[in-house]
N, C-alpha and C positions, 0 to 999 in steps of 0.2 A: 300770572294768569290763574294758576291754581289757587292762589290766595283769594282772588275775587270769586272764583267758583265756590270755594268753601264759605265765603262771606255770604254769598246769595243763598247757599244751602241752609246756612244758620238762620238767615232771614226768613226763609220759606218755613222752616220748622217753628219759629217763633210766631210768625203770623198765622200759621195753622193752628197752633196752640191757643191763640186768642180769638180764633174764629174768623180771621180775615182771609177767606178761602180763594178770593179772587187775586189778592196780593200774594198769597202763598203760592198759588199756581204759576203766576208770572215769574216769581223769584225762582222757583223750582225749574221752569223752563229755561230761564237765563243760565242758571247753574249747570244745567245739562249741556247747553250750547257751549259754555265756557270750557267745561271739562273735556268735551269732545274736540274743541279746537286745541286744548293743551295736549291731549293725546296724539292727535295728528302732528303737531309741532315736534314732539319728542319722537315719534316714529320716523318722521322725516330726518331729524338730526341724527339719529342712530343709523339710518339708511345712508346718509351722506358720509358720516364717519367710517362705516364699514366699507363703502365703496372707495374711499380715499385711501384706506389702509391696504386694500387689495391692489390698488394701482390702476383701477379701471377708469376709464374716461366716462363722465356722465353721457347719457343718450341725449342726442340733439333732436 
């Protein structure tokens, strides 16, 4: 997922460089969305791992 975010960021930079601002904006928006989803996933996994190591049961 992080790889896709970086790919879309690179696409946005290249499109902006060549003047395709509509495509650059779209690619930048997709890159932001994918980066946010990646960060949420990482934080969820860290939280689940620390909760498991502490021995707490997940809230229902």
